[in-house]
MARVEX-428705 format. One record per residue: residue number from 1; y negated, x, z of N, C-alpha, C in turn. Coordinates in nm, 3 decimals. Example, Ala and Ser with C-alpha at 12.3 -4.5 7.8 and 13.67 -1.06 7.14 Angstrom:
2
PT; 1; 0.569; 1.319; 0.780; 0.450; 1.230; 0.780; 0.330; 1.320; 0.780;
PT; 2; 0.225; 1.285; 0.708; 0.106; 1.367; 0.714; -0.003; 1.290; 0.787;
This chain:
234
PT; 1; 12.357; -0.109; 6.777; 12.381; -0.047; 6.906; 12.505; -0.105; 6.973;
PT; 2; 12.527; -0.234; 6.955; 12.645; -0.296; 7.015; 12.773; -0.239; 6.956;
PT; 3; 12.771; -0.214; 6.823; 12.889; -0.158; 6.758; 12.915; -0.015; 6.809;
PT; 4; 12.807; 0.062; 6.825; 12.822; 0.198; 6.876; 12.876; 0.196; 7.018;
PT; 5; 12.821; 0.108; 7.100; 12.867; 0.095; 7.239; 13.014; 0.056; 7.244;
PT; 6; 13.052; -0.040; 7.159; 13.191; -0.085; 7.156; 13.283; 0.028; 7.111;
PT; 7; 13.238; 0.104; 7.011; 13.317; 0.216; 6.961; 13.338; 0.322; 7.069;
PT; 8; 13.228; 0.356; 7.139; 13.237; 0.457; 7.244; 13.325; 0.408; 7.358;
PT; 9; 13.317; 0.281; 7.388; 13.400; 0.225; 7.494; 13.548; 0.237; 7.460;
PT; 10; 13.582; 0.211; 7.334; 13.721; 0.224; 7.291; 13.766; 0.369; 7.292;
PT; 11; 13.677; 0.461; 7.257; 13.710; 0.603; 7.260; 13.741; 0.647; 7.403;
PT; 12; 13.657; 0.605; 7.498; 13.677; 0.641; 7.638; 13.808; 0.580; 7.690;
PT; 13; 13.831; 0.455; 7.654; 13.954; 0.388; 7.698; 14.077; 0.456; 7.641;
PT; 14; 14.071; 0.492; 7.513; 14.182; 0.562; 7.450; 14.208; 0.696; 7.517;
PT; 15; 14.100; 0.765; 7.552; 14.115; 0.895; 7.618; 14.188; 0.879; 7.752;
PT; 16; 14.145; 0.783; 7.832; 14.208; 0.764; 7.963; 14.353; 0.720; 7.950;
PT; 17; 14.380; 0.628; 7.860; 14.517; 0.579; 7.842; 14.609; 0.691; 7.794;
PT; 18; 14.562; 0.770; 7.696; 14.645; 0.875; 7.639; 14.669; 0.988; 7.739;
PT; 19; 14.567; 1.026; 7.815; 14.584; 1.137; 7.910; 14.671; 1.097; 8.028;
PT; 20; 14.653; 0.976; 8.078; 14.739; 0.929; 8.186; 14.882; 0.914; 8.135;
PT; 21; 14.896; 0.862; 8.012; 15.029; 0.849; 7.954; 15.098; 0.982; 7.937;
PT; 22; 15.025; 1.084; 7.889; 15.083; 1.216; 7.873; 15.124; 1.277; 8.007;
PT; 23; 15.040; 1.255; 8.109; 15.071; 1.306; 8.242; 15.198; 1.241; 8.297;
PT; 24; 15.211; 1.111; 8.279; 15.331; 1.041; 8.325; 15.454; 1.085; 8.246;
PT; 25; 15.438; 1.108; 8.117; 15.550; 1.154; 8.035; 15.602; 1.288; 8.086;
PT; 26; 15.510; 1.381; 8.113; 15.550; 1.514; 8.159; 15.594; 1.514; 8.305;
PT; 27; 15.580; 1.403; 8.371; 15.634; 1.394; 8.507; 15.786; 1.401; 8.505;
PT; 28; 15.846; 1.354; 8.394; 15.991; 1.348; 8.386; 16.051; 1.433; 8.274;
PT; 29; 15.972; 1.463; 8.170; 16.027; 1.532; 8.053; 15.973; 1.674; 8.043;
PT; 30; 16.053; 1.766; 7.985; 16.009; 1.906; 7.973; 15.886; 1.922; 7.884;
PT; 31; 15.807; 2.022; 7.914; 15.694; 2.061; 7.830; 15.748; 2.167; 7.734;
PT; 32; 15.774; 2.128; 7.612; 15.839; 2.218; 7.517; 15.742; 2.309; 7.442;
PT; 33; 15.614; 2.268; 7.438; 15.514; 2.346; 7.364; 15.378; 2.321; 7.425;
PT; 34; 15.295; 2.426; 7.432; 15.162; 2.413; 7.490; 15.056; 2.461; 7.391;
PT; 35; 14.931; 2.422; 7.410; 14.824; 2.472; 7.323; 14.817; 2.623; 7.318;
PT; 36; 14.839; 2.690; 7.432; 14.831; 2.836; 7.435; 14.938; 2.898; 7.345;
PT; 37; 15.057; 2.842; 7.345; 15.163; 2.894; 7.258; 15.119; 2.888; 7.111;
PT; 38; 15.060; 2.775; 7.073; 15.012; 2.761; 6.936; 14.901; 2.859; 6.903;
PT; 39; 14.807; 2.877; 6.997; 14.695; 2.969; 6.976; 14.745; 3.112; 6.961;
PT; 40; 14.839; 3.152; 7.045; 14.893; 3.288; 7.035; 14.964; 3.310; 6.901;
PT; 41; 15.038; 3.211; 6.856; 15.107; 3.224; 6.727; 15.007; 3.238; 6.612;
PT; 42; 14.901; 3.160; 6.617; 14.796; 3.168; 6.514; 14.730; 3.305; 6.517;
PT; 43; 14.702; 3.357; 6.636; 14.641; 3.490; 6.649; 14.733; 3.597; 6.589;
PT; 44; 14.861; 3.585; 6.614; 14.956; 3.683; 6.560; 14.963; 3.677; 6.408;
PT; 45; 14.968; 3.557; 6.354; 14.971; 3.541; 6.209; 14.843; 3.594; 6.146;
PT; 46; 14.728; 3.566; 6.209; 14.599; 3.613; 6.158; 14.590; 3.765; 6.159;
PT; 47; 14.667; 3.829; 6.248; 14.669; 3.975; 6.255; 14.774; 4.036; 6.163;
PT; 48; 14.839; 3.950; 6.085; 14.941; 3.998; 5.993; 15.076; 4.023; 6.057;
PT; 49; 15.097; 3.967; 6.176; 15.222; 3.984; 6.248; 15.307; 3.858; 6.239;
PT; 50; 15.435; 3.874; 6.261; 15.523; 3.758; 6.270; 15.500; 3.691; 6.405;
PT; 51; 15.496; 3.559; 6.408; 15.474; 3.491; 6.536; 15.588; 3.517; 6.634;
PT; 52; 15.552; 3.543; 6.760; 15.650; 3.569; 6.865; 15.640; 3.460; 6.970;
PT; 53; 15.749; 3.391; 6.992; 15.749; 3.283; 7.090; 15.890; 3.267; 7.146;
PT; 54; 15.906; 3.307; 7.271; 16.034; 3.289; 7.340; 16.009; 3.197; 7.459;
PT; 55; 16.079; 3.083; 7.457; 16.058; 2.984; 7.562; 16.182; 2.896; 7.573;
PT; 56; 16.229; 2.878; 7.694; 16.341; 2.788; 7.719; 16.321; 2.721; 7.853;
PT; 57; 16.314; 2.590; 7.852; 16.290; 2.514; 7.974; 16.413; 2.517; 8.063;
PT; 58; 16.393; 2.543; 8.192; 16.499; 2.532; 8.291; 16.444; 2.456; 8.412;
PT; 59; 16.531; 2.387; 8.480; 16.489; 2.311; 8.598; 16.455; 2.406; 8.713;
PT; 60; 16.377; 2.357; 8.806; 16.336; 2.440; 8.918; 16.457; 2.488; 8.997;
PT; 61; 16.558; 2.403; 9.015; 16.676; 2.443; 9.091; 16.763; 2.544; 9.016;
PT; 62; 16.732; 2.567; 8.889; 16.804; 2.667; 8.810; 16.729; 2.800; 8.805;
PT; 63; 16.625; 2.812; 8.885; 16.551; 2.938; 8.898; 16.584; 3.002; 9.033;
PT; 64; 16.563; 3.131; 9.040; 16.578; 3.198; 9.169; 16.488; 3.133; 9.273;
PT; 65; 16.540; 3.117; 9.393; 16.461; 3.057; 9.501; 16.339; 3.142; 9.535;
PT; 66; 16.342; 3.271; 9.497; 16.233; 3.361; 9.531; 16.113; 3.349; 9.437;
PT; 67; 16.133; 3.293; 9.318; 16.025; 3.293; 9.220; 15.907; 3.204; 9.262;
PT; 68; 15.930; 3.078; 9.305; 15.815; 3.001; 9.354; 15.745; 3.067; 9.472;
PT; 69; 15.823; 3.127; 9.560; 15.765; 3.195; 9.676; 15.676; 3.311; 9.632;
PT; 70; 15.723; 3.386; 9.531; 15.647; 3.502; 9.484; 15.515; 3.461; 9.421;
PT; 71; 15.516; 3.357; 9.338; 15.391; 3.318; 9.272; 15.295; 3.251; 9.369;
PT; 72; 15.348; 3.180; 9.469; 15.260; 3.124; 9.571; 15.196; 3.237; 9.651;
PT; 73; 15.275; 3.336; 9.689; 15.222; 3.450; 9.764; 15.118; 3.525; 9.685;
PT; 74; 15.138; 3.534; 9.554; 15.048; 3.612; 9.469; 14.925; 3.533; 9.426;
PT; 75; 14.945; 3.408; 9.385; 14.840; 3.333; 9.317; 14.769; 3.228; 9.402;
PT; 76; 14.839; 3.167; 9.497; 14.780; 3.049; 9.561; 14.856; 3.017; 9.691;
PT; 77; 14.822; 3.086; 9.799; 14.897; 3.070; 9.923; 14.874; 2.936; 9.993;
PT; 78; 14.774; 2.862; 9.948; 14.749; 2.729; 10.004; 14.805; 2.617; 9.915;
PT; 79; 14.889; 2.654; 9.819; 14.938; 2.560; 9.719; 14.997; 2.433; 9.780;
PT; 80; 15.078; 2.446; 9.883; 15.147; 2.330; 9.939; 15.054; 2.241; 10.021;
PT; 81; 14.934; 2.287; 10.049; 14.848; 2.213; 10.142; 14.721; 2.157; 10.080;
PT; 82; 14.676; 2.212; 9.966; 14.551; 2.162; 9.908; 14.578; 2.046; 9.811;
PT; 83; 14.472; 1.983; 9.767; 14.483; 1.869; 9.674; 14.461; 1.911; 9.529;
PT; 84; 14.481; 2.039; 9.503; 14.462; 2.090; 9.368; 14.349; 2.190; 9.357;
PT; 85; 14.262; 2.194; 9.459; 14.145; 2.282; 9.456; 14.132; 2.356; 9.587;
PT; 86; 14.108; 2.485; 9.579; 14.086; 2.568; 9.697; 13.935; 2.593; 9.705;
PT; 87; 13.867; 2.512; 9.782; 13.721; 2.518; 9.787; 13.671; 2.653; 9.841;
PT; 88; 13.747; 2.713; 9.933; 13.706; 2.842; 9.987; 13.712; 2.950; 9.879;
PT; 89; 13.819; 2.952; 9.802; 13.834; 3.052; 9.695; 13.729; 3.030; 9.586;
PT; 90; 13.701; 2.904; 9.555; 13.599; 2.873; 9.455; 13.462; 2.923; 9.502;
PT; 91; 13.431; 2.900; 9.629; 13.304; 2.946; 9.684; 13.291; 3.097; 9.681;
PT; 92; 13.399; 3.168; 9.713; 13.396; 3.314; 9.710; 13.379; 3.365; 9.567;
PT; 93; 13.444; 3.299; 9.471; 13.432; 3.341; 9.331; 13.289; 3.321; 9.281;
PT; 94; 13.227; 3.209; 9.319; 13.089; 3.184; 9.278; 12.993; 3.284; 9.341;
PT; 95; 13.018; 3.316; 9.467; 12.932; 3.413; 9.536; 12.943; 3.550; 9.471;
PT; 96; 13.064; 3.591; 9.435; 13.082; 3.721; 9.371; 13.016; 3.725; 9.234;
PT; 97; 13.020; 3.613; 9.164; 12.956; 3.608; 9.032; 12.805; 3.622; 9.046;
PT; 98; 12.747; 3.561; 9.149; 12.602; 3.567; 9.169; 12.557; 3.706; 9.213;
PT; 99; 12.640; 3.774; 9.292; 12.603; 3.906; 9.342; 12.642; 4.017; 9.247;
PT; 100; 12.715; 3.984; 9.141; 12.755; 4.085; 9.043; 12.873; 4.169; 9.086;
PT; 101; 12.942; 4.128; 9.193; 13.059; 4.202; 9.238; 13.177; 4.170; 9.147;
PT; 102; 13.287; 4.241; 9.170; 13.409; 4.216; 9.093; 13.452; 4.072; 9.113;
PT; 103; 13.470; 4.001; 9.003; 13.499; 3.858; 9.011; 13.647; 3.833; 9.031;
PT; 104; 13.677; 3.740; 9.119; 13.815; 3.699; 9.141; 13.833; 3.558; 9.084;
PT; 105; 13.955; 3.521; 9.057; 13.982; 3.387; 9.009; 13.984; 3.288; 9.123;
PT; 106; 13.926; 3.173; 9.101; 13.927; 3.069; 9.204; 14.023; 2.957; 9.170;
PT; 107; 14.101; 2.973; 9.063; 14.189; 2.866; 9.017; 14.318; 2.862; 9.098;
PT; 108; 14.361; 2.743; 9.133; 14.487; 2.723; 9.202; 14.600; 2.715; 9.100;
PT; 109; 14.723; 2.714; 9.148; 14.838; 2.695; 9.060; 14.829; 2.560; 8.990;
PT; 110; 14.780; 2.460; 9.058; 14.764; 2.327; 8.997; 14.664; 2.332; 8.882;
PT; 111; 14.552; 2.400; 8.901; 14.453; 2.414; 8.795; 14.509; 2.493; 8.677;
PT; 112; 14.582; 2.600; 8.705; 14.640; 2.678; 8.598; 14.743; 2.597; 8.519;
PT; 113; 14.818; 2.513; 8.590; 14.916; 2.428; 8.523; 14.847; 2.328; 8.432;
PT; 114; 14.741; 2.265; 8.482; 14.665; 2.170; 8.401; 14.610; 2.236; 8.276;
PT; 115; 14.556; 2.357; 8.291; 14.501; 2.430; 8.177; 14.611; 2.467; 8.078;
PT; 116; 14.724; 2.518; 8.128; 14.832; 2.562; 8.040; 14.889; 2.448; 7.957;
PT; 117; 14.905; 2.333; 8.018; 14.974; 2.221; 7.952; 14.882; 2.140; 7.861;
PT; 118; 14.758; 2.120; 7.903; 14.672; 2.025; 7.832; 14.553; 2.087; 7.759;
PT; 119; 14.516; 2.212; 7.793; 14.387; 2.263; 7.745; 14.401; 2.397; 7.675;
PT; 120; 14.288; 2.456; 7.642; 14.282; 2.584; 7.571; 14.238; 2.692; 7.669;
PT; 121; 14.267; 2.822; 7.640; 14.241; 2.928; 7.738; 14.096; 2.972; 7.751;
PT; 122; 14.015; 2.960; 7.645; 13.877; 3.010; 7.651; 13.798; 2.941; 7.761;
PT; 123; 13.724; 3.020; 7.839; 13.650; 2.966; 7.952; 13.516; 2.908; 7.908;
PT; 124; 13.489; 2.787; 7.953; 13.360; 2.721; 7.927; 13.344; 2.610; 8.029;
PT; 125; 13.222; 2.560; 8.044; 13.199; 2.452; 8.139; 13.269; 2.324; 8.093;
PT; 126; 13.277; 2.305; 7.962; 13.347; 2.187; 7.909; 13.494; 2.190; 7.947;
PT; 127; 13.558; 2.307; 7.924; 13.699; 2.319; 7.959; 13.719; 2.304; 8.109;
PT; 128; 13.629; 2.362; 8.187; 13.640; 2.350; 8.333; 13.634; 2.205; 8.377;
PT; 129; 13.546; 2.127; 8.310; 13.538; 1.986; 8.343; 13.668; 1.912; 8.315;
PT; 130; 13.726; 1.938; 8.198; 13.855; 1.877; 8.165; 13.965; 1.928; 8.260;
PT; 131; 13.954; 2.054; 8.300; 14.053; 2.111; 8.391; 14.052; 2.038; 8.525;
PT; 132; 13.934; 2.008; 8.576; 13.923; 1.931; 8.700; 13.988; 1.794; 8.684;
PT; 133; 13.963; 1.729; 8.572; 14.019; 1.596; 8.546; 14.172; 1.600; 8.541;
PT; 134; 14.228; 1.693; 8.464; 14.373; 1.699; 8.450; 14.440; 1.748; 8.580;
PT; 135; 14.371; 1.833; 8.655; 14.424; 1.874; 8.785; 14.435; 1.754; 8.878;
PT; 136; 14.334; 1.669; 8.877; 14.338; 1.547; 8.957; 14.455; 1.459; 8.915;
PT; 137; 14.479; 1.449; 8.784; 14.589; 1.365; 8.735; 14.724; 1.416; 8.781;
PT; 138; 14.750; 1.547; 8.764; 14.882; 1.595; 8.799; 14.903; 1.596; 8.950;
PT; 139; 14.797; 1.619; 9.026; 14.811; 1.611; 9.172; 14.834; 1.467; 9.218;
PT; 140; 14.787; 1.372; 9.140; 14.805; 1.231; 9.174; 14.945; 1.182; 9.137;
PT; 141; 14.993; 1.220; 9.019; 15.118; 1.163; 8.967; 15.240; 1.253; 8.985;
PT; 142; 15.220; 1.383; 9.001; 15.334; 1.474; 9.015; 15.350; 1.520; 9.160;
PT; 143; 15.471; 1.558; 9.194; 15.494; 1.623; 9.323; 15.459; 1.771; 9.312;
PT; 144; 15.448; 1.837; 9.426; 15.422; 1.981; 9.424; 15.538; 2.054; 9.356;
PT; 145; 15.661; 2.005; 9.378; 15.776; 2.068; 9.315; 15.769; 2.056; 9.163;
PT; 146; 15.723; 1.941; 9.113; 15.711; 1.923; 8.968; 15.600; 2.011; 8.912;
PT; 147; 15.489; 2.023; 8.983; 15.381; 2.111; 8.938; 15.433; 2.254; 8.926;
PT; 148; 15.508; 2.298; 9.027; 15.562; 2.434; 9.024; 15.662; 2.450; 8.910;
PT; 149; 15.746; 2.350; 8.888; 15.845; 2.357; 8.781; 15.778; 2.370; 8.645;
PT; 150; 15.675; 2.291; 8.621; 15.603; 2.298; 8.493; 15.530; 2.432; 8.482;
PT; 151; 15.468; 2.474; 8.590; 15.396; 2.603; 8.591; 15.488; 2.718; 8.553;
PT; 152; 15.604; 2.725; 8.616; 15.695; 2.837; 8.594; 15.765; 2.830; 8.459;
PT; 153; 15.758; 2.716; 8.393; 15.816; 2.703; 8.260; 15.714; 2.723; 8.148;
PT; 154; 15.587; 2.705; 8.177; 15.485; 2.706; 8.072; 15.394; 2.828; 8.075;
PT; 155; 15.388; 2.899; 8.187; 15.292; 3.008; 8.199; 15.331; 3.126; 8.110;
PT; 156; 15.230; 3.193; 8.056; 15.252; 3.313; 7.976; 15.294; 3.427; 8.069;
PT; 157; 15.407; 3.492; 8.038; 15.461; 3.597; 8.124; 15.481; 3.729; 8.050;
PT; 158; 15.421; 3.741; 7.933; 15.433; 3.863; 7.854; 15.400; 3.833; 7.709;
PT; 159; 15.411; 3.932; 7.625; 15.380; 3.916; 7.484; 15.484; 3.826; 7.418;
PT; 160; 15.446; 3.703; 7.391; 15.537; 3.607; 7.329; 15.637; 3.546; 7.425;
PT; 161; 15.622; 3.573; 7.555; 15.715; 3.520; 7.655; 15.648; 3.409; 7.735;
PT; 162; 15.716; 3.296; 7.746; 15.660; 3.182; 7.819; 15.767; 3.125; 7.910;
PT; 163; 15.741; 3.130; 8.037; 15.832; 3.072; 8.133; 15.932; 3.170; 8.193;
PT; 164; 15.994; 3.125; 8.303; 16.082; 3.210; 8.382; 16.206; 3.255; 8.307;
PT; 165; 16.268; 3.165; 8.232; 16.392; 3.200; 8.163; 16.369; 3.305; 8.055;
PT; 166; 16.260; 3.292; 7.981; 16.230; 3.387; 7.874; 16.207; 3.527; 7.930;
PT; 167; 16.127; 3.537; 8.036; 16.097; 3.671; 8.091; 16.220; 3.730; 8.159;
PT; 168; 16.304; 3.647; 8.221; 16.425; 3.697; 8.286; 16.521; 3.755; 8.183;
PT; 169; 16.541; 3.683; 8.074; 16.634; 3.730; 7.972; 16.580; 3.853; 7.900;
PT; 170; 16.451; 3.852; 7.867; 16.394; 3.961; 7.789; 16.376; 4.089; 7.871;
PT; 171; 16.326; 4.076; 7.993; 16.289; 4.196; 8.071; 16.393; 4.239; 8.174;
PT; 172; 16.483; 4.148; 8.213; 16.578; 4.182; 8.319; 16.724; 4.155; 8.280;
PT; 173; 16.746; 4.110; 8.157; 16.882; 4.088; 8.105; 16.964; 3.998; 8.197;
PT; 174; 16.900; 3.891; 8.244; 16.971; 3.795; 8.329; 16.906; 3.659; 8.309;
PT; 175; 16.960; 3.559; 8.374; 16.899; 3.426; 8.370; 16.797; 3.414; 8.483;
PT; 176; 16.714; 3.311; 8.475; 16.612; 3.291; 8.579; 16.675; 3.267; 8.715;
PT; 177; 16.794; 3.212; 8.718; 16.862; 3.186; 8.845; 16.908; 3.314; 8.913;
PT; 178; 16.920; 3.423; 8.838; 16.974; 3.548; 8.891; 16.867; 3.650; 8.930;
PT; 179; 16.743; 3.616; 8.912; 16.636; 3.710; 8.947; 16.638; 3.743; 9.096;
PT; 180; 16.621; 3.868; 9.129; 16.619; 3.909; 9.269; 16.480; 3.888; 9.328;
PT; 181; 16.471; 3.906; 9.458; 16.343; 3.893; 9.527; 16.242; 3.993; 9.473;
PT; 182; 16.286; 4.118; 9.453; 16.196; 4.222; 9.403; 16.152; 4.194; 9.260;
PT; 183; 16.243; 4.144; 9.178; 16.209; 4.113; 9.040; 16.109; 3.997; 9.032;
PT; 184; 16.127; 3.899; 9.118; 16.033; 3.786; 9.122; 15.894; 3.834; 9.162;
PT; 185; 15.888; 3.924; 9.259; 15.758; 3.979; 9.301; 15.695; 4.059; 9.188;
PT; 186; 15.777; 4.130; 9.111; 15.725; 4.208; 9.000; 15.671; 4.118; 8.889;
PT; 187; 15.741; 4.008; 8.861; 15.691; 3.912; 8.763; 15.558; 3.853; 8.809;
PT; 188; 15.550; 3.818; 8.937; 15.426; 3.763; 8.991; 15.312; 3.863; 8.983;
PT; 189; 15.345; 3.992; 8.991; 15.242; 4.097; 8.985; 15.176; 4.104; 8.848;
PT; 190; 15.241; 4.052; 8.745; 15.184; 4.057; 8.610; 15.091; 3.940; 8.581;
PT; 191; 15.096; 3.834; 8.661; 15.031; 3.709; 8.624; 14.879; 3.715; 8.612;
PT; 192; 14.808; 3.802; 8.681; 14.664; 3.807; 8.653; 14.633; 3.841; 8.508;
PT; 193; 14.721; 3.918; 8.443; 14.700; 3.955; 8.302; 14.834; 3.992; 8.240;
PT; 194; 14.917; 3.893; 8.203; 15.052; 3.922; 8.152; 15.055; 3.989; 8.016;
PT; 195; 14.944; 3.992; 7.946; 14.939; 4.064; 7.818; 14.906; 4.212; 7.839;
PT; 196; 14.855; 4.245; 7.955; 14.825; 4.385; 7.988; 14.936; 4.447; 8.070;
PT; 197; 14.988; 4.371; 8.167; 15.092; 4.422; 8.256; 15.228; 4.369; 8.212;
PT; 198; 15.324; 4.460; 8.203; 15.457; 4.427; 8.153; 15.560; 4.450; 8.264;
PT; 199; 15.630; 4.345; 8.305; 15.728; 4.359; 8.412; 15.847; 4.445; 8.371;
PT; 200; 15.866; 4.468; 8.241; 15.972; 4.556; 8.195; 15.934; 4.703; 8.208;
PT; 201; 15.803; 4.731; 8.210; 15.752; 4.867; 8.222; 15.640; 4.870; 8.326;
PT; 202; 15.676; 4.858; 8.453; 15.573; 4.849; 8.558; 15.496; 4.979; 8.578;
PT; 203; 15.368; 4.968; 8.594; 15.281; 5.081; 8.624; 15.277; 5.105; 8.775;
PT; 204; 15.223; 5.217; 8.820; 15.209; 5.240; 8.964; 15.129; 5.128; 9.032;
PT; 205; 15.024; 5.080; 8.963; 14.947; 4.969; 9.020; 15.035; 4.847; 9.041;
PT; 206; 15.120; 4.815; 8.942; 15.208; 4.699; 8.953; 15.308; 4.716; 9.067;
PT; 207; 15.357; 4.838; 9.086; 15.451; 4.862; 9.195; 15.383; 4.841; 9.330;
PT; 208; 15.258; 4.884; 9.341; 15.185; 4.861; 9.467; 15.163; 4.713; 9.490;
PT; 209; 15.127; 4.643; 9.384; 15.106; 4.498; 9.397; 15.238; 4.426; 9.426;
PT; 210; 15.346; 4.473; 9.366; 15.477; 4.415; 9.393; 15.511; 4.424; 9.542;
PT; 211; 15.486; 4.540; 9.601; 15.515; 4.559; 9.744; 15.427; 4.468; 9.829;
PT; 212; 15.300; 4.454; 9.790; 15.209; 4.366; 9.864; 15.260; 4.221; 9.858;
PT; 213; 15.301; 4.178; 9.739; 15.351; 4.041; 9.722; 15.476; 4.020; 9.806;
PT; 214; 15.566; 4.118; 9.809; 15.687; 4.106; 9.889; 15.655; 4.091; 10.038;
PT; 215; 15.551; 4.160; 10.083; 15.511; 4.143; 10.224; 15.455; 4.003; 10.247;
PT; 216; 15.375; 3.954; 10.154; 15.318; 3.821; 10.167; 15.424; 3.712; 10.160;
PT; 217; 15.532; 3.737; 10.087; 15.639; 3.638; 10.072; 15.705; 3.603; 10.204;
PT; 218; 15.697; 3.694; 10.300; 15.757; 3.668; 10.431; 15.691; 3.550; 10.501;
PT; 219; 15.567; 3.520; 10.463; 15.491; 3.414; 10.529; 15.490; 3.284; 10.449;
PT; 220; 15.559; 3.283; 10.335; 15.562; 3.165; 10.249; 15.698; 3.097; 10.261;
PT; 221; 15.705; 2.972; 10.303; 15.835; 2.904; 10.313; 15.892; 2.872; 10.176;
PT; 222; 16.022; 2.854; 10.168; 16.086; 2.815; 10.044; 16.034; 2.680; 9.999;
PT; 223; 16.016; 2.665; 9.870; 15.966; 2.540; 9.816; 16.072; 2.431; 9.820;
PT; 224; 16.199; 2.470; 9.820; 16.308; 2.374; 9.815; 16.431; 2.438; 9.878;
PT; 225; 16.534; 2.360; 9.913; 16.657; 2.417; 9.967; 16.725; 2.506; 9.866;
PT; 226; 16.797; 2.604; 9.915; 16.868; 2.698; 9.827; 16.979; 2.626; 9.753;
PT; 227; 16.994; 2.657; 9.624; 17.097; 2.598; 9.539; 17.199; 2.704; 9.505;
PT; 228; 17.321; 2.661; 9.480; 17.426; 2.756; 9.442; 17.392; 2.829; 9.313;
PT; 229; 17.310; 2.765; 9.227; 17.274; 2.825; 9.099; 17.155; 2.919; 9.112;
PT; 230; 17.104; 2.934; 9.232; 16.979; 3.009; 9.250; 16.993; 3.117; 9.355;
PT; 231; 17.101; 3.191; 9.353; 17.126; 3.290; 9.456; 17.054; 3.421; 9.429;
PT; 232; 17.035; 3.455; 9.304; 16.973; 3.583; 9.272; 17.074; 3.696; 9.285;
PT; 233; 17.044; 3.810; 9.226; 17.131; 3.926; 9.237; 17.091; 4.005; 9.359;
PT; 234; 17.179; 4.074; 9.422; 17.146; 4.147; 9.546; 17.037; 4.250; 9.520;
């Protein structure tokens, strides 16, 4: 029993050291590959398709100033003020699940970032537990600006597209720094389901959501000062 206890203790210690170490590493260095990217490539190969993966890391100041505003307006309007968890949204999501109503997501941008970088997409209580842990880590060690930078570089934004630069080049023939306010809102409109909704071919529903996001953006302050590289196209 002592050997088993000692072994388990070392496993737990290794887990904490490695996860904290990885979190600190990504505080300063780009996230070049995520578990979701690997899973999608495997799914494509299993379906007899060539793997599709377009991803290029860019700094937050090299993105349009409107993109963080658009995703905050769309996904998590309390992003700058919470500690990684929106208890009100979580409570509403649980209530809707119990009553059988249409379920909404209760995940914040911080939670989505933790899931994208460290975990797998399939929903389970085990993954949710790890998601809470990694969300606590990134909220502790990263700034809000760094969380947003990693989020906008790692999130799935279309079929084989990951991050702002990939979707800007593929769908709008420009760099992430040149995206307009309307284009940023349209990209944000796809995020509930980027494999279903395509910002290159917006549906009427996406156009309605784009307009709603643009209205909400008026109430969201800029995440950072405007940069010369982030003017956007008129």
